[in-house]
VEXGU-557859 format. One line per 3 residues: number of its first residue (from 0); their letters; for each residue x, y, z of C-alpha. Coordinates in steps of 0.001 Angstrom, whole numbers, plus 500000, padded with zeros to 6 digits. Example, Ala and Ser with C-alpha at 12.3 -4.5 7.8 and 13.67 -1.06 7.14 Angstrom:
BEGIN
0 = AS = 512300:495500:507800  513670:498940:507140;
//
This chain:
BEGIN
0 = MAL = 468470:251923:103605  470812:251467:100646  468005:252750:098437;
3 = NKK = 467771:255984:100539  471526:256696:100221  471271:256315:096399;
6 = IAI = 468685:258803:096241  469931:261429:098894  473598:261605:097410;
9 = PLV = 472488:262761:093868  469925:265140:095631  472614:266882:097596;
12 = VII = 474926:267182:094519  472039:268877:092594  471280:271361:095411;
15 = LAL = 475009:272366:095729  475188:272891:092089  472127:275035:092089;
18 = AAG = 473528:277103:095023  476864:277675:093145  475087:278811:090018;
21 = GGW = 472865:281273:091846  475742:282885:093568  477659:283232:090292;
24 = YLW = 474691:284900:088620  474030:287277:091531  477829:288202:091417;
27 = QKQ = 477438:289238:087838  474444:291285:088386  475849:293482:091230;
30 = PAG = 476757:297183:090580  480315:297975:089426  482584:299321:092199;
33 = PAA = 484608:302543:092048  487331:300750:090391  485060:299841:087497;
36 = GQK = 483852:303328:087222  487331:304830:087055  488243:302127:084402;
39 = AAQ = 485250:303235:082401  486124:306912:082679  489572:306113:081392;
42 = GKQ = 488000:304940:078038  488479:306425:074617  488847:310216:074708;
45 = LYT = 486506:312183:072352  486893:315704:070941  484158:318367:070025;
48 = CSM = 483807:321896:068877  482908:324548:071312  480897:326264:068630;
51 = HPF = 479270:323145:067057  478841:320495:069816  477380:318054:067315;
54 = IIK = 480874:317579:065784  482529:314533:067534  485912:313237:066698;
57 = DKP = 488136:310650:068348  491296:312613:067869  492376:316314:068248;
60 = GTC = 492102:318661:065153  490070:321482:063773  486235:321853:063292;
63 = PIC = 485300:321153:059577  482703:323921:059812  484350:326923:061534;
66 = GME = 487944:325813:061579  488250:326249:065392  490476:323941:067454;
69 = LIK = 488709:321032:068916  488454:320669:072744  488140:317528:074831;
72 = KID = 484530:316286:075266  483653:316157:079018  481007:313764:080372;
75 = GAA = 478332:316064:081820  477555:313529:084574  481105:313549:085964;
78 = DGA = 481497:314957:089445  483040:318534:089207  485329:317807:092188;
81 = AQT = 486920:315070:090335  487742:317114:087210  491248:318273:086535;
84 = PEQ = 491868:322036:086197  492187:321674:082435  488798:319911:082508;
87 = KQQ = 487224:322631:084603  488545:325396:082238  487127:323473:079335;
90 = ADM = 483943:323052:081095  483740:326901:081768  484569:327469:078060;
93 = LGH = 481519:325502:077068  479501:328484:078511  481358:330944:076284;
96 = VSL = 480150:331784:072755  482573:332822:070001  481355:334671:067023;
99 = SPT = 483194:335473:063802  482924:338963:062249  480485:337773:059666;
102 = QRV = 478284:335972:062267  478142:339166:064267  476995:341106:061283;
105 = IAN = 474305:338511:060395  473100:338030:063908  472985:341943:064450;
108 = VAT = 475147:341800:067487  476098:345208:068866  477962:345959:072031;
111 = VEV = 478291:349129:074218  480779:350038:076837  479516:350251:080439;
114 = KQG = 479586:353583:081915  478120:355467:084768  474987:357451:084076;
117 = TLN = 471746:358901:085438  468402:357167:084961  465869:359706:084081;
120 = KEI = 462170:359500:084048  460684:361310:081083  457282:363085:081639;
123 = NAV = 455365:364071:078464  452611:366543:078621  450761:369032:076458;
126 = GIV = 450406:372649:077184  449031:375923:075883  450915:379131:075495;
129 = QYD = 449530:382022:077607  450419:385630:078158  452766:386399:081001;
132 = QSR = 450260:388130:083287  453134:390054:085080  453841:391641:081547;
135 = QAK = 450280:392777:080621  449106:396300:081129  446037:398578:080341;
138 = VTA = 446170:402099:078901  443413:404075:080726  441930:407549:080556;
141 = WIA = 443013:409367:083543  440757:412263:082877  437440:412702:081122;
144 = GRI = 437646:414219:077508  437587:413459:073776  440079:411392:071856;
147 = DKL = 441167:413830:069221  443891:411646:067645  444863:407963:067717;
150 = YVN = 448399:406923:066870  447419:403102:067080  444416:401851:065017;
153 = TVG = 444962:398127:064863  445116:395197:067120  448646:393543:067012;
156 = AYV = 450547:396767:066541  453646:397205:068613  453720:400244:070883;
159 = SKD = 456662:401726:072735  456683:403217:076097  458421:406424:074995;
162 = KPV = 455858:407213:072214  452158:408323:072777  449331:406083:071645;
165 = AEV = 446676:408884:071616  445861:412425:072283  442982:413677:074463;
168 = YSP = 441177:417043:074740  439866:417789:078223  438437:421023:079573;
171 = DLL = 439478:419914:083097  442930:419334:082107  443037:422672:080266;
174 = ATQ = 441974:424501:083485  444527:422684:085668  447204:423653:083224;
177 = QEY = 446184:427265:083478  446183:427079:087265  449737:425705:087356;
180 = LLA = 450853:428625:085096  449125:431208:087354  450818:429588:090486;
183 = VKS = 454205:429663:088696  453611:433469:087939  452479:434064:091494;
186 = REQ = 455460:432454:092969  457745:434812:090928  455930:437720:092343;
189 = LKN = 455820:436622:095978  459323:435196:096310  460618:438749:096972;
192 = SPI = 458229:439421:099891  459925:440151:103176  457222:438087:104886;
195 = SSI = 458524:434344:104904  455056:432902:105037  453919:434633:101802;
198 = SQN = 457045:433583:099946  456625:430027:101056  453005:430129:100206;
201 = GDG = 453903:430638:096431  456025:427448:096483  453188:425488:098009;
204 = LVE = 450685:426673:095242  453051:425687:092433  453618:422184:094065;
207 = SSK = 449947:421624:094618  449163:422519:090946  451934:420253:089746;
210 = QRL = 450735:417228:091790  447246:417614:090240  448568:417669:086729;
213 = MLF = 450535:414387:087487  447331:412765:088869  445872:413483:085385;
216 = GVK = 448724:411527:083790  451019:414435:082783  454644:413579:083074;
219 = ESQ = 457235:415841:084741  458814:416318:081234  455489:417711:079992;
222 = IAE = 455142:419912:082900  458575:421309:082381  457709:421927:078773;
225 = LQK = 454427:423664:079856  456261:425970:082139  458856:426805:079514;
228 = AGK = 456186:427528:076827  454038:429574:079357  450740:428496:077687;
231 = PNI = 448564:425293:078024  448397:422425:075581  445077:421956:074112;
234 = RLP = 445621:418193:073554  447489:415939:076082  449474:412947:074696;
237 = IYT = 448624:409653:076325  451343:407089:076873  451374:403331:077539;
240 = PQS = 452817:402071:080876  455043:399449:079001  456056:398464:075668;
243 = GFV = 454298:395584:073861  451735:394505:071380  448209:395695:071376;
246 = IEK = 446003:392667:072078  442780:394705:072406  441575:398111:071185;
249 = MVQ = 438520:399648:072722  438391:403221:071617  437814:405127:068326;
252 = QGQ = 439133:408546:067243  436607:411194:068336  435099:409102:071014;
255 = YVN = 434428:410672:074449  435839:408834:077402  435388:408980:081129;
258 = TGD = 438040:408765:083861  439126:405140:084147  437910:403843:080866;
261 = VLF = 440247:401354:079132  441698:402427:075824  443996:399686:074916;
264 = NIA = 445336:396327:076382  449057:395725:076070  451100:392557:076351;
267 = DLS = 454859:392051:076260  455631:388766:074428  459343:388774:075054;
270 = RVW = 458553:386186:077817  455429:383894:077976  453787:381270:080228;
273 = VEI = 453100:377825:079216  450505:375905:081246  450976:372236:080902;
276 = DVF = 448593:369400:081986  450454:366703:084094  448618:363362:084711;
279 = ENE = 447872:362816:088323  450105:359806:088617  453109:361950:087508;
282 = VPY = 452498:364877:089588  454637:363685:092470  457662:363863:090177;
285 = VRV = 457055:367547:089227  458748:370266:091284  459141:374068:091061;
288 = GQQ = 462389:374840:089376  462579:371762:087002  463701:372430:083506;
291 = VEI = 461217:371816:080899  461620:371377:077178  458933:372881:074881;
294 = RSA = 458440:372020:071337  455735:373688:069205  453815:371992:066462;
297 = VEH = 455066:374741:064072  458763:374729:065038  459654:370934:065279;
300 = SQA = 463321:371470:064825  463624:374077:067636  463262:373350:071454;
303 = FKG = 462632:376046:073877  463863:375809:077434  461884:376938:080458;
306 = RIS = 461441:376282:084298  458410:375314:086320  457484:378329:088498;
309 = FVY = 454217:377138:090013  452098:373987:090249  448391:374745:090536;
312 = PFH = 446606:373412:093603  443733:372323:091573  442830:368946:089924;
315 = DPK = 440672:368580:086702  438184:365743:087399  437457:365445:083727;
318 = THT = 441029:364979:082457  442664:363757:085674  445366:366423:085212;
321 = VKA = 447053:369063:087283  448375:372220:085566  451901:373572:085964;
324 = RVE = 453113:376941:084890  456266:377113:082955  457963:380602:082587;
327 = MPN = 460275:380983:079581  461800:383470:077237  460302:383921:073705;
330 = PGH = 463004:384916:071412  461618:386211:068098  458141:385917:069427;
333 = MLK = 457993:382410:068031  455539:381140:070712  452183:382624:070136;
336 = PDM = 449406:382784:072776  446918:379946:072604  449386:377826:070614;
339 = FVN = 449438:374084:071592  452926:372771:072497  454441:369517:073731;
342 = AII = 456509:369618:076994  459095:367101:078149  460236:366934:081773;
345 = RVP = 463202:364747:082539  463264:363816:086159  466752:362237:087294;
348 = LVK = 465924:359176:089578  469084:357277:090239  472762:357416:089332;
351 = GII = 474827:354339:088494  475360:351901:085602  472503:352247:083128;
354 = LPV = 471978:349810:080298  469220:349181:077630  466694:346785:078583;
357 = TAV = 467595:344624:075582  470871:343753:077172  469444:341949:080090;
360 = IDT = 467990:338552:079808  465517:337821:082680  465056:334066:083279;
363 = GKR = 462568:334645:086040  465041:333667:088789  468074:335482:087584;
366 = QVV = 469305:338225:085185  472132:337502:082791  473983:339829:080443;
369 = WVE = 476609:338680:077848  479915:340423:078196  482490:340382:075508;
372 = SSA = 485486:339251:077373  487730:339173:074363  487347:339969:070559;
375 = GMF = 484475:337859:069271  484253:335827:072658  481129:336312:074916;
378 = EPR = 480580:335011:078383  477440:335186:080598  477362:337432:083720;
381 = DVK = 474879:337348:086416  473627:340934:087275  471351:342430:089842;
384 = VGE = 468911:345021:088355  467355:348034:090126  465123:350731:088746;
387 = RVD = 463612:350451:085296  462253:353319:083257  460931:352810:079713;
390 = EKV = 463903:351208:077714  466566:351822:080382  467468:349669:083466;
393 = QIL = 469845:350301:086396  472442:347669:087115  473241:347325:090825;
396 = SGL = 475928:344665:090691  477680:342201:088255  479313:344779:085954;
399 = KPG = 481960:347490:086153  482657:350522:084014  484702:349469:080881;
402 = DKV = 482875:346146:080356  481525:345620:076749  477991:344201:076954;
405 = AVS = 475877:342971:073951  472771:345226:073701  471377:343588:070536;
408 = GAY = 471508:339958:069551  471947:338809:073300  469183:336336:072859;
411 = LID = 470758:334754:069811  474002:334450:071694  472158:332851:074607;
414 = SES = 470465:330540:072182  473791:329460:070791  475071:328816:074459;
417 = QLK = 472036:326550:074971  472787:324501:071799  476304:324071:073261;
420 = GGG = 474990:322987:076519  476611:325831:078482  474920:324832:081723;
423 = TDH = 472856:328173:082243  469294:327811:083114  467269:329916:080792;
426 = SQH = 464068:327770:080618  461832:330658:081864  462682:333709:079826;
429 = TGG = 460681:336826:080628  460885:340501:079493  461722:340400:075761;
432 = AKP = 461710:336769:074673  459241:334045:075503  460075:330505:076541;
435 = EAK = 460723:328100:073662  458719:325057:073362  460328:321786:074312;
438 = GQT = 462355:320361:071569  462697:323692:069781  465705:325885:069644;
441 = APQ = 466314:329392:068506  467453:329850:064883  471311:329898:064568;
444 = PPA = 473371:332313:062578  474726:330799:059377  477966:329007:060158;
447 = KPA = 481239:329933:058682  482028:327946:055503  484399:324935:055987;
450 = PAN = 487880:325422:054592  488377:324186:051118  491033:321633:051866;
453 = KAL = 488803:319785:054512  485688:317994:053495  482775:317783:055851;
456 = KMD = 481830:314216:056738  478715:313117:058080  480512:310570:060224;
459 = DMK = 481928:313378:062285  478441:314468:063578  476749:312998:066405;
462 = M = 473033:313385:065611;
//
């Protein structure tokens, strides 16, 4: 019994010692409480540069590279609700990017002021100049006879409505003139008759003969001259119904013609038609009355203006186009028929804030623009985009007139923000720039040289 007590007492002592040691070990390994975290958070304060975050110092001062004032370095894992207002302001400033004038020039950063505008869809088409069909005319023979004289002998000659283009000899016309002169003479003899029916019959004969002459193409002024002269004209002048250019000549001097034969084709080129070919997917945007800008291959520097007067109801299955007619003036007759031209139709789609596409960075989930909040300081701004046409995009929200937005160099500013760890998620860029590979960053603009009185120390950099 005494032996058992000698063995049991040391065994109990050993067990108690082991239990105490295990408890102490577990107590050392347990997580630190809130007090410990608060104590760690109150450790040594570090300072960094907002432009060059790899510069780390343990006291305030200026950046040895750009000379900017250092800001307090904030632990990214700290809870935002526990930050002081000053810390929150500094955290927001980390998303901002400051560029010196030299850096802006090197990075090709350009800004524009946000304004209200109209987003236009530009339709480009080709066309051919045509004669205005409402300004074409034919000179025809109103009576059978012989062309004794031609005043126009070449195609392209300009003819006037007040001047004759030819003279014709016709026996029928000569007989009709003699009948008219006899009717006029008989009227003078019968007008003194006491019988009213006889005196009125003389006026009827004159009017009937005059009407027949006019049907042969004789003008009233020529009839008045015929009555004044008292003898018929052997050759009758032929006039054109309108002024213009001779586009076709189908008669020779001395040629016999029949009633209705075409002598000349005349076209007035003071106004022309341009028939443009519009692709079928753009036809819904084309309307009658729209303004069209026409440029010819000859006159590149001059633009002509016209309006769409008709959209043809036909579709060309070979070219998949629909023709539209543009009526326009032709000053100086610079647009020649059958000439190829280029046509531009600008269709207004929406009104609002319009920016170049290069100003918007599309991450796939959000759209961001960089706004110059102050001189040289850029901040990211989330926007909502609407319609996009070619190189222009509509901004629905996020900007207001008067803001200055970076339209070139925005991706370099965004890359600089990523190097600073500004907190914006640009991991899936689309539109103009492609996602960068893991571990790679966009090239930075050369930094501003350090002041001469401050040496750059490698100890200040946290690599």
